[in-house]
Backbone as XML, in Angstrom:
<?xml version="1.0"?>
<chain id="A" units="angstrom">
  <residue number="1" name="MET">
    <atom name="N" x="0.763" y="-1.156" z="0.149"/>
    <atom name="CA" x="-0.144" y="-0.130" z="0.119"/>
    <atom name="C" x="0.954" y="1.229" z="0.126"/>
  </residue>
  <residue number="2" name="SER">
    <atom name="N" x="1.962" y="1.028" z="0.298"/>
    <atom name="CA" x="3.174" y="2.163" z="0.675"/>
    <atom name="C" x="2.965" y="2.633" z="-1.121"/>
  </residue>
  <residue number="3" name="LYS">
    <atom name="N" x="2.766" y="1.642" z="-1.717"/>
    <atom name="CA" x="3.187" y="2.419" z="-3.680"/>
    <atom name="C" x="2.296" y="2.933" z="-4.741"/>
  </residue>
  <residue number="4" name="GLN">
    <atom name="N" x="2.023" y="3.981" z="-4.035"/>
    <atom name="CA" x="0.992" y="4.549" z="-5.218"/>
    <atom name="C" x="1.087" y="4.686" z="-6.830"/>
  </residue>
  <residue number="5" name="ASN">
    <atom name="N" x="-0.242" y="4.554" z="-7.606"/>
    <atom name="CA" x="0.336" y="4.783" z="-8.658"/>
    <atom name="C" x="0.323" y="6.129" z="-9.059"/>
  </residue>
  <residue number="6" name="LYS">
    <atom name="N" x="1.180" y="6.773" z="-10.178"/>
    <atom name="CA" x="1.777" y="8.075" z="-10.352"/>
    <atom name="C" x="1.596" y="8.572" z="-11.398"/>
  </residue>
  <residue number="7" name="PRO">
    <atom name="N" x="1.142" y="9.538" z="-11.838"/>
    <atom name="CA" x="0.320" y="9.892" z="-13.243"/>
    <atom name="C" x="1.519" y="9.670" z="-14.318"/>
  </residue>
  <residue number="8" name="ASP">
    <atom name="N" x="1.420" y="9.373" z="-15.603"/>
    <atom name="CA" x="2.121" y="9.283" z="-16.624"/>
    <atom name="C" x="1.803" y="10.469" z="-16.444"/>
  </residue>
  <residue number="9" name="LYS">
    <atom name="N" x="3.625" y="11.119" z="-16.814"/>
    <atom name="CA" x="3.684" y="12.680" z="-17.603"/>
    <atom name="C" x="3.299" y="12.911" z="-18.883"/>
  </residue>
  <residue number="10" name="ASN">
    <atom name="N" x="4.352" y="11.754" z="-19.515"/>
    <atom name="CA" x="4.074" y="11.548" z="-21.077"/>
    <atom name="C" x="2.741" y="11.437" z="-21.590"/>
  </residue>
  <residue number="11" name="ARG">
    <atom name="N" x="1.878" y="10.942" z="-21.045"/>
    <atom name="CA" x="0.462" y="11.305" z="-20.829"/>
    <atom name="C" x="-0.692" y="12.608" z="-21.296"/>
  </residue>
  <residue number="12" name="ARG">
    <atom name="N" x="0.107" y="13.257" z="-20.422"/>
    <atom name="CA" x="-0.446" y="14.542" z="-19.673"/>
    <atom name="C" x="0.186" y="15.356" z="-20.834"/>
  </residue>
  <residue number="13" name="GLN">
    <atom name="N" x="1.296" y="15.361" z="-21.218"/>
    <atom name="CA" x="2.065" y="16.416" z="-22.261"/>
    <atom name="C" x="1.377" y="16.286" z="-23.785"/>
  </residue>
  <residue number="14" name="LEU">
    <atom name="N" x="1.094" y="14.908" z="-23.817"/>
    <atom name="CA" x="0.726" y="14.524" z="-24.772"/>
    <atom name="C" x="-1.325" y="15.277" z="-24.949"/>
  </residue>
  <residue number="15" name="LEU">
    <atom name="N" x="-1.691" y="14.771" z="-23.758"/>
    <atom name="CA" x="-2.690" y="15.137" z="-23.896"/>
    <atom name="C" x="-2.853" y="17.220" z="-24.454"/>
  </residue>
  <residue number="16" name="LYS">
    <atom name="N" x="-1.634" y="17.493" z="-23.830"/>
    <atom name="CA" x="-1.834" y="19.075" z="-23.824"/>
    <atom name="C" x="-1.380" y="20.063" z="-25.257"/>
  </residue>
  <residue number="17" name="ASN">
    <atom name="N" x="-0.602" y="18.866" z="-25.845"/>
    <atom name="CA" x="-0.135" y="19.149" z="-27.192"/>
    <atom name="C" x="-1.363" y="19.396" z="-27.798"/>
  </residue>
  <residue number="18" name="ILE">
    <atom name="N" x="-1.991" y="18.034" z="-27.740"/>
    <atom name="CA" x="-3.066" y="17.638" z="-29.076"/>
    <atom name="C" x="-4.452" y="19.093" z="-28.340"/>
  </residue>
  <residue number="19" name="GLY">
    <atom name="N" x="-4.208" y="19.716" z="-27.209"/>
    <atom name="CA" x="-5.466" y="20.619" z="-27.647"/>
    <atom name="C" x="-4.628" y="21.851" z="-27.971"/>
  </residue>
  <residue number="20" name="LEU">
    <atom name="N" x="-3.362" y="22.163" z="-27.528"/>
    <atom name="CA" x="-3.006" y="23.068" z="-28.388"/>
    <atom name="C" x="-2.925" y="23.501" z="-29.966"/>
  </residue>
  <residue number="21" name="GLY">
    <atom name="N" x="-2.422" y="22.134" z="-30.313"/>
    <atom name="CA" x="-2.538" y="21.647" z="-31.871"/>
    <atom name="C" x="-4.079" y="22.386" z="-32.429"/>
  </residue>
  <residue number="22" name="ALA">
    <atom name="N" x="-4.869" y="21.567" z="-31.806"/>
    <atom name="CA" x="-6.409" y="22.403" z="-32.186"/>
    <atom name="C" x="-6.472" y="23.167" z="-32.141"/>
  </residue>
  <residue number="23" name="VAL">
    <atom name="N" x="-6.245" y="24.486" z="-30.877"/>
    <atom name="CA" x="-6.150" y="25.865" z="-31.048"/>
    <atom name="C" x="-5.439" y="25.958" z="-32.259"/>
  </residue>
  <residue number="24" name="ALA">
    <atom name="N" x="-4.637" y="25.996" z="-32.307"/>
    <atom name="CA" x="-3.065" y="26.979" z="-33.397"/>
    <atom name="C" x="-4.522" y="26.120" z="-34.503"/>
  </residue>
  <residue number="25" name="GLY">
    <atom name="N" x="-4.144" y="25.314" z="-34.826"/>
    <atom name="CA" x="-5.389" y="25.162" z="-36.010"/>
    <atom name="C" x="-6.525" y="26.234" z="-36.602"/>
  </residue>
  <residue number="26" name="ALA">
    <atom name="N" x="-7.139" y="26.610" z="-35.613"/>
    <atom name="CA" x="-8.540" y="26.891" z="-35.454"/>
    <atom name="C" x="-7.577" y="28.394" z="-35.517"/>
  </residue>
  <residue number="27" name="ILE">
    <atom name="N" x="-6.799" y="28.659" z="-35.213"/>
    <atom name="CA" x="-6.828" y="30.562" z="-34.429"/>
    <atom name="C" x="-6.181" y="30.647" z="-36.656"/>
  </residue>
  <residue number="28" name="ALA">
    <atom name="N" x="-5.770" y="29.663" z="-37.080"/>
    <atom name="CA" x="-4.908" y="30.097" z="-38.188"/>
    <atom name="C" x="-5.684" y="29.803" z="-39.376"/>
  </residue>
  <residue number="29" name="THR">
    <atom name="N" x="-6.964" y="29.080" z="-39.051"/>
    <atom name="CA" x="-7.825" y="28.967" z="-39.889"/>
    <atom name="C" x="-8.644" y="30.354" z="-40.209"/>
  </residue>
  <residue number="30" name="GLY">
    <atom name="N" x="-8.985" y="30.740" z="-39.365"/>
    <atom name="CA" x="-9.508" y="32.220" z="-38.946"/>
    <atom name="C" x="-8.513" y="33.228" z="-39.622"/>
  </residue>
  <residue number="31" name="VAL">
    <atom name="N" x="-8.008" y="33.115" z="-39.607"/>
    <atom name="CA" x="-6.826" y="34.193" z="-39.891"/>
    <atom name="C" x="-6.795" y="34.101" z="-41.444"/>
  </residue>
  <residue number="32" name="SER">
    <atom name="N" x="-6.330" y="33.097" z="-41.809"/>
    <atom name="CA" x="-5.849" y="32.732" z="-43.518"/>
    <atom name="C" x="-7.769" y="32.871" z="-43.931"/>
  </residue>
  <residue number="33" name="THR">
    <atom name="N" x="-8.955" y="33.126" z="-43.548"/>
    <atom name="CA" x="-9.987" y="32.879" z="-44.058"/>
    <atom name="C" x="-10.027" y="34.470" z="-44.128"/>
  </residue>
  <residue number="34" name="SER">
    <atom name="N" x="-10.398" y="35.455" z="-42.911"/>
    <atom name="CA" x="-10.219" y="36.884" z="-43.246"/>
    <atom name="C" x="-9.261" y="37.594" z="-44.367"/>
  </residue>
  <residue number="35" name="VAL">
    <atom name="N" x="-8.063" y="36.657" z="-44.213"/>
    <atom name="CA" x="-7.202" y="37.542" z="-45.052"/>
    <atom name="C" x="-7.407" y="37.156" z="-46.646"/>
  </residue>
  <residue number="36" name="ASN">
    <atom name="N" x="-7.831" y="36.004" z="-46.515"/>
    <atom name="CA" x="-8.876" y="35.699" z="-48.339"/>
    <atom name="C" x="-10.288" y="36.843" z="-48.029"/>
  </residue>
  <residue number="37" name="ALA">
    <atom name="N" x="-10.714" y="36.715" z="-47.395"/>
    <atom name="CA" x="-11.915" y="38.140" z="-47.455"/>
    <atom name="C" x="-11.705" y="39.465" z="-47.840"/>
  </residue>
  <residue number="38" name="SER">
    <atom name="N" x="-10.369" y="39.645" z="-46.565"/>
    <atom name="CA" x="-10.121" y="41.225" z="-47.171"/>
    <atom name="C" x="-9.082" y="41.440" z="-49.043"/>
  </residue>
  <residue number="39" name="VAL">
    <atom name="N" x="-8.830" y="40.257" z="-49.168"/>
    <atom name="CA" x="-7.956" y="40.139" z="-50.676"/>
    <atom name="C" x="-9.237" y="40.554" z="-52.235"/>
  </residue>
  <residue number="40" name="ASP">
    <atom name="N" x="-10.123" y="39.436" z="-51.444"/>
    <atom name="CA" x="-11.601" y="39.460" z="-52.159"/>
    <atom name="C" x="-12.231" y="40.552" z="-52.945"/>
  </residue>
  <residue number="41" name="THR">
    <atom name="N" x="-12.501" y="41.531" z="-51.115"/>
    <atom name="CA" x="-13.290" y="42.798" z="-51.277"/>
    <atom name="C" x="-12.101" y="43.658" z="-52.118"/>
  </residue>
  <residue number="42" name="ARG">
    <atom name="N" x="-11.267" y="43.463" z="-52.061"/>
    <atom name="CA" x="-9.877" y="43.805" z="-52.817"/>
    <atom name="C" x="-10.513" y="44.586" z="-54.157"/>
  </residue>
  <residue number="43" name="ASP">
    <atom name="N" x="-10.632" y="43.096" z="-54.717"/>
    <atom name="CA" x="-10.728" y="42.816" z="-55.889"/>
    <atom name="C" x="-12.113" y="42.779" z="-56.511"/>
  </residue>
  <residue number="44" name="GLN">
    <atom name="N" x="-13.102" y="42.923" z="-55.698"/>
    <atom name="CA" x="-14.482" y="43.638" z="-56.529"/>
    <atom name="C" x="-14.655" y="45.096" z="-56.278"/>
  </residue>
  <residue number="45" name="LYS">
    <atom name="N" x="-13.545" y="45.994" z="-55.398"/>
    <atom name="CA" x="-13.459" y="46.762" z="-55.698"/>
    <atom name="C" x="-12.472" y="47.721" z="-56.991"/>
  </residue>
  <residue number="46" name="ASP">
    <atom name="N" x="-11.891" y="47.097" z="-57.390"/>
    <atom name="CA" x="-11.208" y="47.512" z="-58.222"/>
    <atom name="C" x="-11.642" y="47.663" z="-59.768"/>
  </residue>
  <residue number="47" name="LYS">
    <atom name="N" x="-12.647" y="45.773" z="-59.480"/>
    <atom name="CA" x="-13.518" y="45.191" z="-60.584"/>
    <atom name="C" x="-15.029" y="46.513" z="-60.492"/>
  </residue>
  <residue number="48" name="GLN">
    <atom name="N" x="-15.625" y="47.583" z="-59.630"/>
    <atom name="CA" x="-16.382" y="48.174" z="-59.424"/>
    <atom name="C" x="-15.816" y="49.515" z="-60.200"/>
  </residue>
  <residue number="49" name="GLU">
    <atom name="N" x="-14.509" y="49.522" z="-59.905"/>
    <atom name="CA" x="-14.305" y="50.525" z="-60.295"/>
    <atom name="C" x="-14.109" y="50.787" z="-61.864"/>
  </residue>
  <residue number="50" name="LYS">
    <atom name="N" x="-13.276" y="49.797" z="-62.081"/>
    <atom name="CA" x="-13.483" y="49.982" z="-63.776"/>
    <atom name="C" x="-14.533" y="49.824" z="-64.655"/>
  </residue>
  <residue number="51" name="THR">
    <atom name="N" x="-15.799" y="49.113" z="-64.288"/>
    <atom name="CA" x="-16.863" y="49.283" z="-65.071"/>
    <atom name="C" x="-17.887" y="50.807" z="-64.692"/>
  </residue>
  <residue number="52" name="LYS">
    <atom name="N" x="-17.203" y="51.732" z="-63.907"/>
    <atom name="CA" x="-18.360" y="52.410" z="-63.669"/>
    <atom name="C" x="-18.028" y="53.853" z="-65.187"/>
  </residue>
  <residue number="53" name="GLY">
    <atom name="N" x="-19.398" y="54.516" z="-65.475"/>
    <atom name="CA" x="-18.551" y="55.415" z="-65.901"/>
    <atom name="C" x="-19.066" y="54.545" z="-67.958"/>
  </residue>
  <residue number="54" name="TYR">
    <atom name="N" x="-18.845" y="55.776" z="-68.376"/>
    <atom name="CA" x="-18.879" y="55.470" z="-69.958"/>
    <atom name="C" x="-17.698" y="55.096" z="-70.893"/>
  </residue>
  <residue number="55" name="HIS">
    <atom name="N" x="-18.372" y="53.528" z="-71.378"/>
    <atom name="CA" x="-17.243" y="53.112" z="-72.133"/>
    <atom name="C" x="-17.896" y="52.947" z="-73.727"/>
  </residue>
  <residue number="56" name="GLU">
    <atom name="N" x="-16.818" y="53.664" z="-74.806"/>
    <atom name="CA" x="-17.261" y="53.499" z="-75.824"/>
    <atom name="C" x="-16.940" y="52.440" z="-76.614"/>
  </residue>
  <residue number="57" name="THR">
    <atom name="N" x="-17.870" y="51.306" z="-77.005"/>
    <atom name="CA" x="-17.243" y="50.059" z="-77.639"/>
    <atom name="C" x="-17.896" y="50.076" z="-79.002"/>
  </residue>
  <residue number="58" name="GLN">
    <atom name="N" x="-17.110" y="49.618" z="-79.657"/>
    <atom name="CA" x="-17.262" y="49.133" z="-81.031"/>
    <atom name="C" x="-18.979" y="49.271" z="-81.328"/>
  </residue>
  <residue number="59" name="HIS">
    <atom name="N" x="-19.776" y="48.393" z="-80.596"/>
    <atom name="CA" x="-21.346" y="48.497" z="-80.898"/>
    <atom name="C" x="-22.001" y="49.654" z="-80.608"/>
  </residue>
  <residue number="60" name="ILE">
    <atom name="N" x="-21.019" y="50.681" z="-79.780"/>
    <atom name="CA" x="-21.640" y="51.801" z="-79.744"/>
    <atom name="C" x="-21.457" y="52.946" z="-81.041"/>
  </residue>
  <residue number="61" name="ARG">
    <atom name="N" x="-20.474" y="52.860" z="-81.397"/>
    <atom name="CA" x="-19.295" y="53.011" z="-82.384"/>
    <atom name="C" x="-20.512" y="52.815" z="-83.902"/>
  </residue>
  <residue number="62" name="ASP">
    <atom name="N" x="-20.990" y="52.032" z="-83.514"/>
    <atom name="CA" x="-21.436" y="51.231" z="-85.160"/>
    <atom name="C" x="-22.741" y="51.448" z="-85.079"/>
  </residue>
  <residue number="63" name="TYR">
    <atom name="N" x="-23.682" y="52.071" z="-83.584"/>
    <atom name="CA" x="-24.828" y="52.501" z="-83.594"/>
    <atom name="C" x="-24.575" y="54.100" z="-83.742"/>
  </residue>
  <residue number="64" name="TYR">
    <atom name="N" x="-23.345" y="55.000" z="-83.342"/>
    <atom name="CA" x="-23.158" y="56.236" z="-83.852"/>
    <atom name="C" x="-23.596" y="55.945" z="-85.055"/>
  </residue>
  <residue number="65" name="ASP">
    <atom name="N" x="-22.565" y="55.432" z="-86.016"/>
    <atom name="CA" x="-22.379" y="55.357" z="-87.457"/>
    <atom name="C" x="-23.777" y="55.343" z="-87.716"/>
  </residue>
  <residue number="66" name="SER">
    <atom name="N" x="-24.403" y="54.357" z="-87.340"/>
    <atom name="CA" x="-25.878" y="54.324" z="-88.103"/>
    <atom name="C" x="-27.034" y="55.330" z="-88.173"/>
  </residue>
  <residue number="67" name="LEU">
    <atom name="N" x="-26.645" y="56.778" z="-87.432"/>
    <atom name="CA" x="-27.620" y="57.766" z="-87.431"/>
    <atom name="C" x="-27.209" y="58.908" z="-88.392"/>
  </residue>
</chain>
């Protein structure tokens, strides 16, 4: 009875590392998602700026020639 079962320190360290790995993975996923969202938003703004305003195309020139 003098001998007690001591907890295995390696097993506890393994469980801590698994938990930390899961948290780090969740953080990395969140960061990469927000970076992708900001890049997509920037691309959409560029596209909107390019499509604004009057653009004379061949179709419009043909119409003017027909008048």
